[in-house]
KOLTORKOL-553029 format. One record per residue (C-alpha): x negated, y negated, z; residue in one letter. Coordinates in steps of 0.25 Angstrom, whole numbers, padded with zeros to 4 digits, always signed. Layout:
N
XYZa/...
// end
This chain:
385
-0787-1259-0121m/-0777-1259-0110s/-0787-1259-0096t/-0783-1260-0081e/-0793-1261-0070n/-0790-1255-0055k/-0800-1259-0043s/-0805-1254-0030q/-0805-1263-0017s/-0818-1267-0021d/-0813-1274-0034g/-0821-1265-0044q/-0813-1260-0054s/-0813-1245-0054v/-0804-1240-0067l/-0801-1245-0080q/-0791-1242-0088v/-0791-1239-0103k/-0782-1236-0114t/-0782-1224-0123i/-0775-1220-0134g/-0769-1209-0136l/-0762-1203-0149i/-0758-1188-0151v/-0756-1180-0164n/-0746-1171-0159p/-0746-1160-0172v/-0762-1162-0172a/-0767-1148-0172g/-0753-1140-0173m/-0759-1134-0184g/-0773-1127-0179g/-0767-1116-0173a/-0756-1113-0185v/-0768-1113-0196g/-0763-1125-0203l/-0776-1132-0201k/-0769-1146-0197g/-0756-1152-0196t/-0757-1166-0204d/-0744-1166-0211g/-0731-1167-0206k/-0729-1151-0215a/-0740-1147-0210i/-0734-1150-0195v/-0722-1143-0197d/-0728-1130-0204r/-0737-1128-0191a/-0726-1131-0181r/-0719-1121-0190s/-0731-1111-0188l/-0727-1113-0173g/-0740-1124-0171a/-0740-1130-0158k/-0743-1144-0153p/-0758-1144-0147i/-0760-1161-0148a/-0751-1162-0138p/-0760-1152-0129v/-0774-1157-0133r/-0767-1171-0129a/-0764-1166-0115q/-0777-1160-0113a/-0785-1174-0116f/-0777-1181-0108l/-0778-1172-0094s/-0794-1173-0098e/-0792-1187-0099l/-0783-1187-0083k/-0796-1191-0077p/-0797-1204-0082a/-0782-1206-0083k/-0782-1218-0071q/-0792-1227-0082g/-0784-1221-0094v/-0771-1229-0099r/-0764-1221-0114l/-0757-1225-0125v/-0751-1215-0132v/-0744-1209-0143g/-0729-1209-0142a/-0723-1196-0140g/-0730-1183-0144s/-0741-1192-0150m/-0746-1195-0135g/-0735-1200-0125e/-0731-1184-0122d/-0745-1181-0118e/-0748-1193-0111a/-0736-1193-0101k/-0739-1180-0095s/-0754-1184-0095s/-0754-1195-0082g/-0759-1206-0089f/-0752-1220-0090t/-0748-1221-0105f/-0742-1230-0117e/-0735-1224-0128v/-0736-1230-0142l/-0728-1228-0154g/-0715-1220-0154e/-0712-1205-0151s/-0710-1198-0165k/-0707-1182-0167k/-0715-1180-0177e/-0730-1190-0178t/-0737-1193-0190s/-0752-1199-0192g/-0745-1213-0195e/-0739-1212-0180d/-0754-1209-0175t/-0758-1221-0183a/-0749-1228-0178a/-0750-1226-0165i/-0765-1227-0165a/-0763-1240-0169k/-0756-1245-0159k/-0766-1238-0150m/-0775-1248-0156m/-0768-1262-0155d/-0765-1257-0140a/-0780-1256-0137g/-0784-1242-0133v/-0797-1240-0129a/-0798-1226-0136l/-0788-1219-0145l/-0785-1204-0142v/-0778-1195-0152f/-0776-1181-0153c/-0777-1173-0166g/-0785-1169-0177g/-0792-1176-0188d/-0778-1182-0196g/-0776-1188-0182t/-0787-1196-0182a/-0787-1202-0196r/-0773-1207-0191d/-0781-1213-0181i/-0791-1217-0189l/-0781-1226-0198k/-0775-1232-0187a/-0789-1236-0178v/-0800-1235-0188d/-0812-1240-0178m/-0804-1249-0170t/-0805-1240-0157l/-0811-1228-0151p/-0803-1215-0155v/-0805-1201-0150l/-0798-1188-0155g/-0791-1177-0147v/-0794-1164-0155p/-0780-1160-0157t/-0779-1156-0174g/-0783-1145-0183v/-0792-1152-0191k/-0806-1161-0182m/-0815-1166-0191h/-0816-1180-0185s/-0827-1184-0176a/-0817-1192-0165v/-0812-1179-0158f/-0817-1173-0144a/-0820-1161-0145v/-0808-1156-0137t/-0797-1165-0128p/-0804-1162-0117q/-0817-1169-0121a/-0807-1180-0128a/-0805-1185-0114a/-0819-1185-0109r/-0822-1193-0121v/-0811-1203-0117v/-0815-1205-0103m/-0831-1204-0106r/-0825-1216-0117f/-0818-1225-0109l/-0827-1223-0095y/-0841-1220-0100e/-0840-1228-0114t/-0842-1218-0124l/-0849-1223-0139p/-0840-1225-0150i/-0843-1220-0164r/-0836-1218-0177e/-0831-1205-0178a/-0827-1200-0192e/-0812-1195-0195v/-0812-1183-0204m/-0800-1175-0209d/-0799-1164-0219v/-0788-1162-0231d/-0779-1152-0223e/-0773-1147-0235k/-0785-1143-0243a/-0790-1137-0228f/-0777-1129-0227r/-0783-1125-0239e/-0797-1121-0235g/-0804-1135-0240s/-0811-1144-0228v/-0812-1157-0235s/-0814-1167-0223a/-0814-1182-0226e/-0819-1194-0220l/-0808-1204-0216y/-0815-1214-0208g/-0822-1216-0193y/-0816-1219-0180v/-0822-1223-0166l/-0823-1213-0157a/-0830-1211-0143p/-0842-1204-0143y/-0847-1191-0134e/-0852-1181-0142p/-0850-1169-0133h/-0835-1174-0133l/-0831-1178-0148i/-0833-1169-0160q/-0841-1170-0172v/-0833-1171-0185n/-0833-1158-0193k/-0846-1155-0200v/-0845-1146-0214a/-0858-1135-0212s/-0867-1137-0225p/-0864-1127-0238m/-0879-1123-0238t/-0884-1109-0242e/-0890-1109-0229s/-0879-1112-0222e/-0871-1101-0233l/-0880-1090-0231r/-0878-1092-0215n/-0864-1092-0217h/-0865-1078-0223a/-0874-1074-0214a/-0863-1078-0203i/-0852-1071-0212g/-0861-1057-0213v/-0864-1056-0197y/-0850-1058-0192i/-0845-1048-0202i/-0856-1039-0200e/-0851-1040-0185n/-0836-1038-0187m/-0829-1027-0180k/-0819-1019-0185p/-0804-1022-0181d/-0807-1035-0175v/-0800-1047-0180i/-0809-1059-0181y/-0803-1072-0182i/-0811-1079-0189i/-0810-1095-0190g/-0813-1105-0203p/-0825-1110-0205g/-0836-1108-0219t/-0842-1097-0209t/-0831-1090-0207t/-0827-1091-0221r/-0839-1084-0225t/-0835-1071-0216i/-0824-1071-0224g/-0832-1072-0236d/-0840-1063-0234l/-0830-1052-0231m/-0823-1056-0246d/-0812-1064-0237a/-0807-1077-0240k/-0807-1083-0227k/-0801-1096-0225t/-0809-1106-0222l/-0803-1115-0213l/-0793-1105-0208g/-0794-1093-0197v/-0793-1078-0205d/-0793-1066-0198l/-0804-1053-0203f/-0804-1039-0198c/-0813-1028-0201n/-0817-1037-0212k/-0807-1041-0218k/-0797-1053-0221i/-0784-1050-0210v/-0778-1064-0210a/-0780-1077-0217n/-0779-1093-0210d/-0772-1087-0198v/-0766-1096-0187n/-0766-1095-0173e/-0753-1085-0173k/-0758-1078-0182q/-0771-1075-0177i/-0765-1071-0164l/-0756-1061-0169e/-0766-1053-0177a/-0777-1053-0165i/-0766-1047-0155a/-0773-1036-0147g/-0784-1035-0157k/-0800-1037-0156p/-0803-1051-0161v/-0815-1060-0165q/-0816-1074-0167i/-0825-1080-0177i/-0824-1095-0180v/-0836-1106-0184t/-0838-1119-0178p/-0835-1132-0185i/-0846-1140-0190g/-0854-1151-0181g/-0841-1149-0170q/-0844-1136-0167g/-0830-1130-0163f/-0827-1117-0165i/-0812-1117-0159f/-0803-1127-0160g/-0806-1136-0173r/-0799-1130-0186g/-0797-1116-0182n/-0787-1118-0170q/-0779-1106-0176q/-0790-1099-0167i/-0782-1103-0154s/-0784-1103-0141s/-0775-1091-0137e/-0783-1083-0149v/-0799-1085-0145i/-0791-1082-0132r/-0785-1069-0138r/-0800-1066-0143v/-0807-1070-0134g/-0822-1079-0134l/-0830-1067-0134d/-0824-1063-0148n/-0827-1077-0154i/-0837-1079-0166i/-0844-1092-0171v/-0849-1092-0182v/-0859-1103-0187a/-0871-1105-0195t/-0885-1112-0190e/-0882-1122-0196g/-0869-1127-0191k/-0874-1121-0178l/-0887-1132-0178r/-0874-1143-0181s/-0866-1140-0169l/-0870-1145-0156k/-0858-1135-0149a/-0850-1125-0151l/-0835-1132-0148r/-0821-1125-0145v/-0809-1134-0143d/-0798-1124-0142t/-0786-1130-0134g/-0787-1123-0123d/-0797-1130-0113p/-0800-1116-0105k/-0804-1108-0116l/-0812-1119-0122d/-0819-1119-0108a/-0821-1104-0109a/-0828-1104-0124f/-0838-1115-0116r/-0841-1105-0105e/-0846-1096-0115r/-0855-1095-0128k/-0851-1090-0142i/-0857-1081-0152k/-0860-1089-0165v/-0865-1082-0175v/-0874-1091-0184a/-0881-1082-0195d/-0883-1066-0197y/-0887-1060-0184k/-0888-1072-0177a/-0877-1075-0166e/-0879-1086-0154y/-0870-1090-0141e/-0867-1104-0142l/-0859-1111-0130q/-0848-1119-0132v/-0848-1132-0128e/
// end
């Protein structure tokens, strides 16, 4: 670990410079808004680009570095070359060193190679911007030899190594360096993207990495809801209540999940389990839509959004439903959002969370309560953390 001490006239050390590794996966998350549910593999990245997907990892990396700026006098960065961290570091104001070679197209092998170089350089903490696929690449390279932290940037983020937002990641870094946060073993999970696109969730545990532990700023791994008879009845009761209260000629943007799929089942419509679908007058009007299709469909029309939180994590936006983007949410309005969650799922959650990529919108969520339907005629208002 690289350190450097500065002293005041009384000779006491006031600052210890510590080295942080930063790796950016430049294509992570590009498949979200265009409905591809991931960007593992060049073919999917190319398809995402053909659909108009824009890189989001650089923006998320900049948000992380911007929040970290108060500590820049005490932090030295070691970054991946080119689009893997160097580009973001250049405008950050941090002192930094570059590892690896800049490439037009990058891969998981590049991530792993740079991570190994950072391990050899003795960084105090390795921070990466990506999703579960990137976490797996980091796991291969460093195993449990040094602490790592994920800045949430991907579409799939089931692993327990991610901060809840880029800004939270920066706060974790500062607390880890200067307040000695504890370290724990964190699960690295991932799903089969091909099966995921076909509507099947097959999450697998790939191993563990060491990660700083701060329960309010680090997400837990995704927890599947148990399909007990009671839970299934609860799904049905929620679905009946939502359908009874649907208004004529209103477009309903319904997000992924087993609870929301039940709403479609009760209307004899084949709602996609892991996609976003549009309903109007109790009929499905569009399956598995992306951000662009949503914006075109809702222009000038009354709209409501129905979503369910991710089990264990509590996210209602920003994890697995990036098609419902910050622009879509702003057009619909926060008053027109309904969350559906069974009583069992609600008991497992510490809070509702959002990570839309728009800090001002996230702040607006936290200033109000969101309507949650948990059973037939059972409505609550919950705060977003």
